[in-house]
SEVOMAR-617528 format. One record per atom (N, C-alpha, C, CB): residue in one letter; x, y, z. Coordinates in steps of 0.02 Angstrom, whole numbers, plus 50000, padded with zeros to 5 digits. Atoms other than C-alpha are relative to their C-alpha. Glycine has a CB too. Layout:
AXYZ ...
# end
This chain:
M499465005350041 M545215413455242 M500964997750011 M499955003449925 E499234998549971 E546925410655287 E500395001849947 E500374993850035 R499734997350056 R548305418055148 R500654997150034 R499885008549979 L499325000249985 L550105413355174 L500265006749977 L500364994149967 V499364991849986 V550795429955116 V499695003850063 V499975007849916 M499914996849961 M550025435355259 M500685003250042 M499684997450020 Q499465001849983 Q551665432155308 Q500535005849958 Q500034992349985 K499684994750031 K552495445355189 K499745009849975 K500134995749944 L500434991449965 L551555459255233 L499984997950066 L499025002949971 L499905000849943 L552005456455404 L500865001349985 L499664992950031 D499285000050003 D553855455555357 D500035008049961 D500374992349952 W500174991550046 W553435470955239 W500055007050082 W498684999749948 K500464994749913 K552555480255420 K500845004850029 K499614990250111 N499514998049971 N554235477255512 N500625002349981 N500064996750029 S499545000150021 S555485479855402 S500745010150010 S499614996949929 K499624994449998 K556845495455424 K500075004449937 K500604998150021 Y499914997150062 Y556965496855234 Y499035000749956 Y500684993949955 R500804999750058 R554905497555209 R499885006049950 R499225000850049 K500344993350029 K554295508255056 K499364998249987 K500325003149933 P500794999549993 P552595509955003 P499984994849958 P499545007049978 L500325007650033 L551865492054940 L499575000649959 L499664995150044 I500425004550031 I551315488254796 I499534993049998 I500254999749974 L500245004750022 L549985474554771 L499554997949929 L499784999450045 K500105001350055 K550115465154601 K499354993150000 K500724999049972 G500415002850014 G548945454654549 G499525000549919 G499765001250052 V500554999250059 V547435447454402 V499415003450064 V499714990349949 R500504996849953 R545825455254472 R499454994350013 R499675007149966 Q500455006949926 Q544785444254610 Q500374996050008 Q499284994649987 V499985004049973 V546055437754670 V500175000050095 V500364997549957 G500154996449922 G545835445554850 G500425004650002 G500114995750069 K499654994549986 K547035460554839 K499915004850060 K499955003049950 T500304997549927 T545905472154950 T499754997350037 T499625003650004 W500115004849947 W545265459055045 W500824998450058 W499744992249951 L499395001649962 L547075454655101 L500355005550034 L500474997049958 L500054995649960 L547495473155162 L499715001150050 L499935003049982 K500584995849935 K545865477355237 K500164993250064 K498765000549965 E499685004249961 E546275460855330 E500645000450042 E500074996249967 F499634994749946 F547965466855370 F500015003250043 F500135003249995 A499884992949945 A547625481055437 A499664999250071 A499625007749967 K500145003849938 K546215471655541 K500624997350020 K499494994749992 R499775002649967 R547495462955614 R500575000750030 R499944996749982 R499524998650002 R549055470755607 R499915006850011 R500294997749953 Y499924993849989 Y548675488855642 Y499465003150052 Y499995003149938 G500674993549963 G547105502055765 G499675003249962 G500235006450040 N500324994950037 N546745509955592 N499995000049966 N500035004149997 M500055000450092 M546445509655418 M499795005649983 M499484994749962 A500324997850036 A546345520955304 A499874998649923 A500155004350012 Y500365005150066 Y545305517155141 Y499735005249953 Y499264994050026 F500704992950046 F545325528654999 F499994994849932 F500455012349968 N499965003650043 N544745518554831 N499625005549951 N499754992950016 F500154996650058 F544845528754666 F499594998549975 F500325000449963 D500495000950039 D543685521254572 D499465001250024 D499984995049977 E500834999649979 E542105520454684 E500005011650016 E499814992450116 N499544991749976 N543185541454725 N500015001849982 N500475002850014 P499814995150041 P543575547754574 P500375007050012 P499505001049974 E500094992649985 E543185566354645 E501294998350062 E498675002350084 Y499334998549962 Y545105560654765 Y500475002249936 Y500334992650046 K499464999950042 K546085562454602 K500205005250006 K499954998649941 Q500084993250015 Q546145581754604 Q500435002350065 Q499175002849992 F499864998749930 F546935581754781 F500734998449978 F499594995250065 F499345002050032 F548605573554666 F500425004249952 F499884994649966 E499664995550010 E548705586954560 E500115004849974 E500214999149996 S499734993850016 S548975602754598 S500624999150069 S499345007350002 T499265005749957 T550545593854726 T500024994649997 T500134999450071 K499635004749969 K551755583954777 K500215001250087 K500614999749954 D500214998349924 D551525587354975 D499594994550016 D499585007350013 V500245004250001 V551205572255055 V499535001450051 V500374995449999 E500744995749943 E550305582255220 E499445002649979 E500155006550038 R500505000250028 R549555590055122 R499144997149967 R500275000549988 I500475004150045 I548735578854992 I499754994850067 I500464995549923 L500255004049936 L548285568455170 L499655004250022 L500484997350052 Q500184994749979 Q547655582455249 Q499244998049974 Q500435006449975 N500405003550056 N546435581455082 N499434998950007 N500174994549983 L500495009249984 L545875564155102 L499624999650046 L500414993050024 M500294999349922 M545525565055278 M499215005149990 M500735005350060 M500464993049986 M544335581955273 M499414995349944 M500445010649964 A500585003850028 A543305573155106 A499934993350003 A499925001149940 S500375003749956 S543025556155174 S500224998550060 S499854994949976 G500004999349957 G543085559055320 G500544991850063 G499245002349996 E499475005449927 E544495542455386 E500495006750026 E500784990849954 V499414996849950 V545875547455516 V500664996849986 V499854998850085 I499425006649996 I547795542355484 I500195007250074 I500824997249898 K499954994449934 K548305549555671 K501015001750005 K499584994550101 R499304997450012 R549755560955644 R500714997650079 R499805010149992 D499275000349945 D550685556755833 D500074993550010 D499965003750081 S499865005450004 S550675539055803 S499774995449921 S499744997950063 P500164999650055 P550765536555624 P499954993149978 P500395004049969 E499945007149981 E551365518155631 E499484996050007 E500294999250053 D500675003449967 D549615513255699 D499725002149955 D499675001650070 T500834995550001 T548495518255534 T500534998049929 T499605010650045 L499755003950086 L548785506655348 L499595003249956 L499834990749984 I500414996250049 I548605519755243 I499864994549917 I500525008349985 V500215005750061 V547585509855073 V500075004149943 V499184996350001 F500404996450049 F547615516854903 F499624994149939 F500575006049962 D500415011450031 D546185501754825 D499785004549917 D498634994350077 E500134999350092 E546185504554623 E500655004649979 E499095005149971 I499374994850018 I547905514854590 I500055003849932 I500674995950002 Q499864998950027 Q547975510954457 Q499305005249936 Q500374994550002 E500544993050047 E546295525254394 E500505005550020 E498965002550036 C499764994349989 C547575537954476 C500915000149987 C499735001750073 P499395002450025 P549055537254396 P500605005350036 P499984999949911 N499394991849964 N549845555954494 N499744995150061 N499705012649997 A500085004449934 A549285543554651 A500874997349998 A499264992249990 L499615004149993 L550535532454608 L500985003049974 L499574994149956 N499424992749984 N551845546554575 N500075001350027 N500075005149992 T499984996149924 T551465552654745 T500534993950049 T498965000950042 L499875005249927 L552075536254826 L500654999849977 L499584991250014 K499104997549986 K554005541954776 K500105004850040 K500425003049939 Y499874997149920 Y553695555654897 Y499644999850070 Y500015006349996 F500055002749942 F553105546055032 F500674994950040 F499404996549987 C499185005449985 C554685534155015 C500465006250023 C500474994949908 E499634994949960 E555665552055027 E499825005850032 E500375002049970 N500324996349982 N555025561355117 N499435000550067 N499855000649950 T500295002449952 T553745554655238 T500114992250049 T499485000749973 P500205006949985 P554295535055275 P499824999150057 P500434995549989 H500475003649969 H553445535055431 H499705000249974 H499805000550046 Y500355003349987 Y552075532455361 Y499544993949932 Y499705004850037 H500255005850022 H551415515555311 H499454995449941 H499874999450044 V500254997550037 V550695515455133 V500084994349966 V500165005749983 A500165007150051 A549935497855030 A499534999749959 A499844994150031 C500634998750064 C549005500554868 C499934992249969 C500335006749922 A500275006850015 A548095487254780 A499754999849937 A499484997750044 G500204998750055 G547875487654606 G500264997349943 G500025005249999 S499855004950041 S547635480654426 S500655001849982 S499544999149945 L499344998150041 L549275474554338 L500175002649946 L500294996249989 L500254998850101 L548845478254175 L499825009250009 L498864993349964 G500094992150025 G548055496354217 G500835003150042 G499035004750042 I499484997749965 I549835499454340 I500485002449926 I500354993550057 A499875002250071 A550705491954159 A499965006949975 A499464994349963 L500334994150059 L549595504354055 L500235007150017 L499075000450001 S499844996149984 S549965518954144 S500605005549984 S499954997950035 K499724996050048 K550935532254090 K501054999650029 K499485009350007 P499384998949987 P553065531854099 P500115003750053 P500305002249952 A499474993449949 A553595543954178 A499755001850042 A500235006949975 S500124996849933 S552535543954335 S499834995850031 S499585004950010 F500215004649945 F552785527054383 F500795003750057 F499994989049967 P499464999749955 P554115527154549 P500664999150007 P499904997750030 V499445005450019 V555565517754482 V500215000550077 V500685002149932 G499245001949982 G556805511254635 G499165003950088 G501175006449948 K500344994949964 K555215519154753 K499304996550053 K499715005849937 V500515004449980 V554085505054786 V500114994250024 V499644999149959 D499975009549980 D554115486754861 D499545000049955 D499764995550087 F500195003450039 F553305475254761 F499484992950027 F500624998849968 L500265008749979 L552055456754816 L499304999849966 L499884998050100 E500534999450047 E551295450754682 E499494992350045 E500374998949897 I500275003449946 I549875441454768 I499514993149913 I499335007650075 M500285005650047 M549135422454662 M499544999750034 M500334993449986 P500455004349984 P547835412354652 P500304995350103 P500014994149913 M499935003749947 M547505402354820 M500294993949991 M499464999450028 T499705006050028 T548685386954819 T499474995950035 T500844998250015 F500655003649979 F547925370354857 F500174998950088 F499884991549950 T499814999649945 T548795372655033 T499465003250051 T500575003049994 E500414997249980 E547665386055058 E499324999049988 E500145004349990 F500325006250010 F546405377454990 F499704996450045 F500354996449977 L499985004249947 L546395365955123 L499685002350062 L500654998550012 M499824995749924 M546385376255277 M499235003649985 M500905006950005 A500894995249976 A544745385655211 A499654995949989 A499625007149958 N500915007550000 N543685369155179 N500174997350072 N500034989649919 G500114999649935 G544285367355367 G500484990050000 G498935002050027 D499695004450001 D545565351955308 D500825001950039 D499934997949931 G499254995749954 G547065361155416 G500384994050013 G499845004950090 N499565003549974 N547625344755489 N500264993849916 N499574996250082 F499865003650045 F547795337355308 F500685005450003 F499444998849935 A499424994350031 A549065353055258 A500654999450056 A499635009750000 A499455002649922 A549935351555456 A500344992649979 A499394998150094 Y499465006550023 Y550305334655383 Y500285001049939 Y499674992649993 M499955000250077 M550865340055227 M500855002649996 M499335006249957 D499724997849965 D551805350955315 D500764997550020 D499585000250037 S499345005249940 S552915338155443 S500174995249946 S499614994450090 V499635004450037 V553365326155302 V500715001249997 V499754999849939 D499174996350029 D555225327855324 D500584994449982 D500425005450071 R499475003549996 R555705312255242 R499754995649935 R500154996450074 I500295002450087 I555445304255059 I499544989950038 I501194998149910 E500265010049978 E554235285555102 E499395002749994 E500184994650096 P500875001950036 P552405280755057 P499735004750059 P499584989250001 I500324996749948 I551115293355130 I499514993750053 I499505006349959 P500825002649949 P549695281855259 P499425001549939 P499745006950093 E500584999650052 E548085278555160 E499645004750026 E499564993649987 A500484996249965 A547505287655289 A500035007749976 A500144999350076 F500054992650019 F548065304755219 F499814999349932 F500685004550008 F499775000450077 F548425298955041 F499325002250005 F500304992649951 N500385001150051 N546685294754983 N499295007850014 N499744990350007 P500374998249999 P545855308055067 P500145005849971 P499774999250044 L499524997550070 L547295319454978 L499765001649946 L500444995649973 Y500204999550062 Y546785317354822 Y499334998949984 Y500354996449968 E500674999349985 E545035316054840 E499945009049989 E499824996550083 K500214991850030 K545275334154868 K500305002849979 K499835004750031 L499735001050041 L546365338854757 L499764999949951 L500224996950007 K500525001950058 K544995334054643 K499795005449983 K499414995650014 M500154996450015 M543975345254711 M500415008949982 M499624998250034 Y500014994750021 Y545145359454699 Y500175001849927 Y500325002450037 F500204998350104 F545325358254491 F499365001750009 F500024992149928 V500414999150038 V543655359054480 V499905011450049 V499284991650006 T500234990849988 T543445377754598 T500745005050001 T499525001450101 G499174994450036 G545415381754565 G499975007850074 G499695006049862 G499454995849956 G546175395254666 G499755007950032 G500685001549946 M500404993150000 M545085412454659 M499535000750048 M499635001249939 P500395003249941 P544525414154840 P499275001350002 P500285002450066 E500925000049983 E542445419754783 E499994993249968 E499355007149953 S500085006950024 S542655401554690 S500174995650081 S500624998249926 V499615003749967 V543565393054830 V499395000850086 V500955003849996 R500444998449972 R542305402754947 R499204997050005 R500085004849983 S500625002050029 S540605398454877 S500234991950011 S499845003249914 W500025007049997 W541065379154891 W500184999350046 W500254996249961 T499964999149968 T542025377755039 T499345002650093 T500395002149960 Q499994999249919 Q541025388555170 Q498974999049949 Q500505010850063 D500854999950022 D538945385755063 D500124994049952 D499625008449954 R500155005550063 R539345369054946 R499685000349931 R499614995750022 N500634998350020 N538685376054825 N500275001149923 N499625006850044 V499435000250072 V539325368854674 V499725006049934 V499964989949956 E500054996350019 E538075379754559 E500325006650002 E499654999150004 L499864992049944 L538455394554649 L501165002149978 L499794995650147 M498935001550047 M540535390854585 M500245001949948 M500274992949972 Q500005001750090 Q540195387954443 Q499815007349935 Q499214993249988 Q499864992850002 Q539555406354418 Q500355003350018 Q499725002750013 V499374997149947 V540715413454512 V500855001649954 V500154992150072 L499405001150030 L542015408454398 L499685002949927 L500324991550006 S500404995250083 S540875412754218 S500145006750043 S498804998449969 N500114991149984 N540605431254330 N500715002749966 N499975002850104 I499264997450031 I542845431254339 I500165000249931 I500534995950024 L499504996550079 L543145429654154 L499415000749966 L500674994249945 G500354992050018 G541595439754100 G500285005650015 G499405001450031 A499584991950023 A542485454454197 A500614998549959 A500345005250074 Y499734999150023 Y543945447154131 Y500235004349937 Y499964996850010 E500204996050091 E543255449753928 E499565005049990 E499644995249944 R500174993150005 R542685465053966 R500415008150030 R499384999150030 D499324997950005 D544485471254020 D500205000549962 D500384998150019 F499645003450086 F545215465553836 F499685008949989 F499444989749932 A500364991850033 A543875481653795 A500565008650016 A499025001450063 K499614996649984 K545065491053907 K500745001749976 K499954998750045 H499505003250038 H546455489753793 H499905006649947 H499854991249971 P500104993050063 P547065506453691 P500174999649948 P500295006150005 D499844999650084 D547195499953521 D499324997850015 D500664995149945 P500885003750024 P545105494453485 P500124992849943 P499395008149938 K499875003350032 K545925485453355 K500394989850011 K500295005349978 D499395005349981 D546795471953458 D499544996950068 D500945004550024 F500625003349973 F545275469153558 F499724992849981 F499505004349984 P500335006450040 P544605454053469 P500664993949994 P499695002949909 K499475004750020 K546275446153431 K500304998650093 K500695004649931 I499865002149914 I546635445553637 I499124994650016 I500065010950072 S500725006449970 S544715436553654 S500174994049973 S499095001349970 L499685007650030 L545215424553506 L500624997550027 L500175000249922 I499405005649967 I546965420453610 I499824998850053 I500745001950009 W499955001749927 W546155419353767 W499564991949991 W499565007350061 K500735007450009 K544475406653721 K500454993349939 K498885005149934 S499915007750058 S545595396553590 S500674998550068 S500415001549873 I499405004749949 I547005392253764 I499874991950025 I500065004450080 P500065007049987 P546005375653805 P499894995449959 P499634999050036 S500015002450071 S546015370253616 S501034998549977 S499495008049944 Q499205000750010 Q548185375653640 Q500224991950017 Q500455005950058 L499635004149952 L548325365553771 L499734990950015 L499925004850071 A500415008049986 A547105348153730 A500404996949948 A499004999149984 R499675003250092 R548475345153565 R500444995750065 R500665007849912 E499625004349987 E549635330353594 E500815006250034 E500054994449921 N499434998750002 N551215342453571 N499925008850024 N500324997649926 K500354993849945 K550515359653695 K500235004849971 K500215000550084 K499644993150018 K551655373053612 K499535004549930 K500924997749971 F500564994950040 F550635387153542 F500115002949938 F499885005950036 I499985001450079 I550135387753371 I499605006950003 I499604991949958 Y500784997450003 Y549245402653313 Y499495001049957 Y499965004650015 K500535003150048 K548255392953160 K499304998350050 K500354992149961 V500445002249929 V547455386553330 V499525006649992 V500554999650091 V500544990549958 V546615406553365 V499674999949949 V500445010350013 K500615001950056 K546025405853179 K500265002949947 K499205002750011 E499505000450057 E546585401453003 E500455007249983 E499564997849932 G499874995250055 G547775408852911 G500375005550056 G499205003049950 A499544996149944 A548395419953092 A500725000049971 A500014995950079 R499254996549992 R550285428153095 R500045002650059 R500195005649952 A499975000649913 A551135426553247 A500365008750007 A500714991450040 R500034993149968 R551735444653222 R499255004649979 R500745004449970 E500654995850013 E549735450653181 E499874998050079 E499354997249929 Y500395000949925 Y549415443653369 Y500414997950031 Y499404995750013 E499205000449952 E551185444353470 E500065004450028 E500694999649970 D500214993849917 D550435462053546 D499444997250041 D499615009449978 A500605004249964 A548895453953594 A500164997650066 A499814993649960 L499655006149975 L549715438253664 L500405004550073 L500644995849928 Q499574996149963 Q550815450753749 Q499465005150091 Q500355006549921 W500584996549979 W549365460353828 W499934996050067 W499344999949947 L500265003549954 L548745445853904 L500324996850057 L499744996249972 C499555001949966 C550365440253974 C500255004950031 C500384996849972 D499854995649960 D550825457954046 D499434999750070 D500025006549957 A500605002949927 A548925454854163 A500094996050026 A499354997949996 N499685001549925 N549825441654238 N499194990949965 N499765009950110 L500695004950002 L548015430454148 L500434992149976 L499265003549925 T499715008950034 T549105417054062 T500765003150037 T500024997749870 Y499365001049979 Y550945412054085 Y500384995749938 Y499974996150072 K499585001150062 K552055409753934 K500704997149999 K500075005849972 I499455004349975 I553355396853959 I500344997449943 I499764994550044 Y499725002350051 Y554565395953840 Y500454993049995 Y500325005149983 R499795006250004 R555535380453768 R500825000450011 R499744997049933 S499485000550007 S557285377553802 S500764996149972 S499905000850031 T499145002650050 T559045373453689 T500064994250038 T500925005850007 A499615004949975 A559925365953819 A499765004150082 A500944999449965 P500034997349913 P560065366354031 P500495003250013 P500024994650060 G499244997649972 G561225378254043 G499865006150059 G500545003849927 L499834995749984 L561315392154156 L500325010649978 L500244995750016 P500804999849970 P560515406254176 P499604996249937 P499645009350015 I500455003850005 I558875396554132 I499865003349933 I499504999550057 S500494999350047 S558305410953995 S500705000749953 S499365006450008 A499534999250072 A560175411553889 A499704993349959 A501024999450014 Y500215001750090 Y559525395553779 Y498974999849995 Y500454988549973 D500695000049983 D557595402853782 D499784997249909 D499685009250038 D500244999750031 D556765396253616 D499395007649975 D499924994650016 L500824994950026 L555645412353570 L499674999549978 L499855004349973 S500655004350056 S554715405253433 S499694995050017 S500224996849935 A500425006149981 A554255389453545 A499835001550076 A500424992549988 F500185001049952 F553015390753687 F499614997950024 F500025002250014 K500735002049972 K551665384453784 K499805007250027 K499994993250068 L500314996049957 L550365394253868 L499784999550021 L499825002950001 Y500395004649926 Y549645392954032 Y499505004850013 Y500534998650083 M500304998649956 M548355399154128 M500165003850044 M499864996350017 A499844997649946 A548425408954285 A499574995050081 A499785008549984 D500575003649979 D547085398554380 D499854992449983 D499515003549977 V500365006050038 V546675378354362 V499125000249986 V500174993350049 G500874998749977 G544765381754400 G500035005149941 G499705003850095 L500174994350089 L544845397354247 L500064994849950 L500745007649969 L499675005250062 L545655385154142 L499404991749991 L501034996950038 R500535008050022 R544185371054160 R499495003950003 R499904991950059 R500494993550046 R542865385254168 R500085001249917 R500245008150031 L500224994350079 L543215390754007 L500154993349944 L500795009849979 S500385006850064 S543425372353929 S499404997150031 S500564991949981 L500595001949964 L541825369854011 L499924991449999 L499345004149964 L500155009749974 L542215351554082 L499485000150052 L500784995250046 A500415000949937 A540775351854205 A500384995950059 A499334996149980 P499995004649936 P541145347254396 P499964992150025 P499565002150027 S500405007149983 S540245331854376 S500734995549985 S499164997749935 A499475004650007 A542045323554323 A500524999750061 A500365001749937 F499834999949943 F542845327454480 F499714993350034 F499825006250028 G500265006549976 G541765308854537 G500214998049963 G499404997950013 E499675006550032 E542615300054395 E500534997150017 E500145000649943 G499315001649986 G543975292654451 G500735005450011 G500114995849945 N499484992550023 N545425304154383 N499975002149955 N500645000449996 R500284998150042 R544675308754247 R500495007949996 R499204999550015 L499984992549976 L545075326754305 L500775002049986 L499775001150089 F499294996750018 F546865323454304 F500194997749899 F500754995250070 V499425001950090 V547185315654105 V499555003749949 V500074988849961 E500234995650037 E545695328754063 E500515001249929 E499905006050048 F499544998950041 F546345335453894 F500544998549992 F500045003449996 K499754998849969 K547825331153921 K500634999250040 K499714999950007 G499744999049936 G548085331354084 G500315010750004 G500764992650007 A499894993549973 A548325349754051 A499645002750049 A499985003949959 L500294995849922 L547135354954230 L500464999650012 L499494998150058 S499665001549954 S548645344454303 S500565004549973 S500094992650012 E499014995950034 E550275353754205 E499665008249997 E500434996249871 N500224991749998 N549215371054227 N500165000050100 N498825001949964 Y500135001049946 Y548975366254423 Y500935000150023 Y499454993050008 V499275000449981 V551035360254456 V500365007549958 V500364991449968 L499674991850015 L551645376454350 L499695006450047 L499805002649912 Q500374994249932 Q550285387554481 Q500654997550042 Q498964997850049 A499965006149943 A551355375354623 A500915004850009 A499914987949960 L499265002450007 L553195375354550 L500195011750030 L500314995049872 Q499704993549993 Q553015396854514 Q500085003550069 Q499635004249962 N500044995749937 N552525402054690 N500594997150045 N499224999550040 Q499155002049933 Q554315393254766 Q500435002649957 Q500344989950026 F499374998850034 F555445397054614 F499945006249985 F500164995849943 E500174995150048 E555915413454554 E500185002849938 E500005003550022 V500034998650055 V556375411754385 V499334995649974 V500664999049970 M500365002850017 M555125405754277 M500134993549971 M499765003449975 P500165006250011 P554915388454215 P500154997649916 P499254999450024 R499935001150056 R555565382554041 R499794990749999 R500755003149979 Y500045008850022 Y555155364953934 Y500325000649954 Y499324995649980 W499405003150038 W556085354553835 W499654997449946 W500464994450039 T500295006050055 T555695343853653 T500754996549971 T499465004249921 M499325003050051 M556725334753549 M499574997349938 M500564992350041 D500535003950057 D555965327153395 D500564995549929 D499365008449953 N499885004950049 N556175311453265 N500344996350053 N500415001949929 P500704999549956 P555475301953393 P499995007250033 P499954993750067 R499824994749927 R554985316153511 R499614997650071 R499675008949984 Y500344998949918 Y555065318253668 Y500035005650028 Y500304996350054 E500184993150001 E554335332353753 E500274999250094 E499015002349967 V500145000249958 V554895337853960 V499515003050024 V500345000450016 D500234992749986 D553655348254031 D500095005250006 D499865001050026 F499864995249948 F554465357454146 F500805002650002 F499794996650069 L499294997049978 L556455363654172 L499975005150064 L500325004249935 I499504992549936 I556775372554330 I500475001950055 I499695002850038 Q499224997949993 Q558085383254370 Q499964999250114 Q500185012149948 R499754999849916 R558425378354604 R500825004050007 R500094990150034 E499374995150030 E559775391054614 E500374996349968 E500485003750048 N499734999350065 N561085385154519 N500194994349965 N500515003950002 E499835006150049 E560585366654443 E499284998349972 E500394992850042 I500485000350058 I559235362654304 I499614994950033 I500294998049923 L500415006949992 L557965350654329 L499574997349995 L499934998250030 P500414998450077 P556905344654210 P499264995350050 P500494994349893 V500655003849944 V555035338054288 V499414998749945 V499625006450077 E500625000750036 E553535330054215 E499434999950040 E499984994449962 V500714999049922 V551655330054294 V499924992849933 V499075010750021 K500085004250003 K551005312454260 K499344998350021 K500424998150017 S500634998849991 S549185311954262 S499464992050025 S499815003749924 E500005004849982 E549045295554250 E500074994050042 E500065000349983 S499645004549951 S549315276854335 S500534997749970 S499624994450025 N499085002250027 N550895274354200 N500235005049994 N500224996249929 V499424996649979 V552095281154256 V500525001849969 V500214997750037 E499545002550024 E553405276354130 E500385008149987 E499794994649939 S499914991750013 S554485293754091 S500734998749931 S500345005750101 R499204999850080 R555385290253930 R500185006949997 R499714997749891 S499664992750003 S555725308953894 S500205000450090 S499315007649966 L499414995249958 L556515311554065 L500814995849994 L499735000650100 K499645004050026 K557575295054019 K500445003249961 K499684995749972 K499694997650056 K557915303353863 K500525006750018 K499395001849948 Y499744992149984 Y558515318853932 Y500494999150038 Y499505005350037 K499495001449936 K559575309154060 K500505000349958 K499984992850049 E499335005150052 E560505301353904 E500245005349980 E499824994049925 K499754992550040 K560825319453816 K500475003250063 K499185006549975 Y499584995649940 Y561405327053988 Y500124997350051 Y499725005750025 E499715004949918 E562115315454105 E500315003650029 E500504993250001 D499354995349960 D563465326454147 D499435006050058 D500645006449915 K500174996949996 K562185339154191 K499324998750062 K500035001649942 V500874998449963 V560585331054280 V500194995350050 V499114997649950 K500105003849945 K560615326754471 K499584998850002 K500105001250048 L500855004649968 L558755324054500 L499945002049933 L499265003350078 R500415000350047 R557455320154393 R499305000550049 R500134993449951 V500544996149966 V555755327554453 V499474994949961 V499945009549985 R500365003450047 R554115316654414 R499235002150038 R500254991149992 F500594999849951 F552285322454482 F499624995049993 F499585005649996 S500395005450038 S551145309154471 S499264998750058 S500614991549987 L500685003149976 L549535300954569 L500494994350041 L499334996749928 N499555006349962 N550955288654671 N500435005250037 N500524993649942 N499774996749929 N551685291354835 N500955002349989 N499844992450076 P499204997650025 P553535299254856 P500524994549975 P500415003750065 R499815006349982 R554635289154829 R500955003249962 R499384992049955 L499314998550025 L556815291454765 L500104995949988 L500495002450026 D499625006250050 D557315278754627 D500675002349976 D499554998149926 D499334997350062 D559295283354563 D499745006050036 D499964999349891 D500374995650006 D558845298054531 D499645004849985 D500035000450006 L500914999650010 L556865300054500 L499865001150056 L499534993449975 L500725001249940 L555915306254621 L499544999649989 L499805003850044 N500814996950013 N554125307654617 N499605001650070 N499494993749954 I500054995749938 I553185318254715 I499224999249961 I500535008750018 P500525001950009 P551275315954730 P499665007649977 P499764995850061 L500164993950023 L550195328654636 L499895005850067 L499334998749953 F500274994949972 F549235336154793 F500675005750052 F499354996150045 M499224996849969 M551205337954857 M500635005749949 M500504991750017 A499664997750035 A551645349154708 A500315008850046 A499544999649930 D499964994249944 D551485365454855 D500654998850022 D499444999950064 H499335003249955 H553085356454956 H500754999149933 H499684989550041 A499645002450039 A553965353754789 A500935001950032 A499715003249926 D499534993949998 D555545365754812 D500434995450078 D499475010250015 R499915002449936 R555695354755009 R500154993250000 R499465001150040 I499865005449989 I555515339454933 I500724998449974 I499504996449978 I499394997450026 I556925342354803 I500324997850042 I500115006749987 G499725001249959 G557765345554944 G500374997050036 G499875000350009 M499765004749959 M557795331055038 M500354994249940 M499354997050053 A499955007750059 A557985318954864 A501185001450008 A499375002949856 L499304996050025 L559795332454836 L500354998850074 L499905010049973 E499585004449943 E560295327955019 E500134993250004 E499735000550056 R499695006649987 R560135310655015 R500304994249949 R499524997150034 I499484999150056 I560985310654827 I500834999249998 I499905006149982 
# end
């Protein structure tokens, strides 16, 4: 399977400012596979050390910070080879690095004393966050966030690179020929079923096995729930689990604002906020705050008491919701199921890959209006609505423009309709969400 993040790994390899690299991301998002595949493609050799499989490697980091001595011990214990005469030809991989905080700390000395070595690490974001603060080499490492596979990557894995190439080639806002539109719509439904976790994508694209894909997603969810038990404070474990299982119910509500009482009757914020923060720190969930006004920086206008909670992957959300894959064949049911929550989760994943700042959302009461997301693109705040039915009347976008007319250059709507620009209202087909930034750029040029 092809991952577009490979280009970022190549940029890191070729950078004269290269530091040891840490790949962050949720469990089973493909970090180890990426490093092994990258080594295979771009290096003559890989020296691989896994601190979970080989806990005995940890001792080499306890008595010394001398990089050369550590590497010599690791080579002797493992049989791996690091060529001293051509270090740039070997990728040194430390896997499950959260299991060895001393190795994490030693990255500082790789950066300062032996920058000629190419060192890349994979590990649980949560484990790294929970390691002792004193052990973290601040400013001495590069980070790369690994997200679930995008719809574009799903198409390439599914043998539909021609459709991915077509969307990439779109350079004006005009209707898409039916020969592309209809198949892309059908394939997006399948992506909602599989999600972007690499093993789930593989079970469908290579084996066409729905039962296997369902089992893979169940196994991943089970692995996450076992991770909840690793939280340092045992009393938070049941709270984390309750919040996690409440997410489909939270998103099924008309007003998707997170309500603690949905987690458990009588639950209060102060009892559950640590458990919720744990899920966000692990990148298993994304907290989207309500914005009180479209100002810069967007974070200055956060209402910290109101937020929506989404999951890291649309396929995991579908599986946790127990929505059967058979919905794939029922028109646009997948898109509208529990108030379009799958569509919103999918769009959020796509936007996160393209914009540096986490999106927000906006609401107004009496009568109620809600704009699903606000995105910050350079110095513009753009309102975004996600429509998953054929009715695409954008009452909330209209109200938002009335209220902030002097601040609204462009309004964006994702729907099942063709690309179109009506005055300042841009429609983007849901299946082109990966290209939102580029299409928004075209619209702003035209305006």
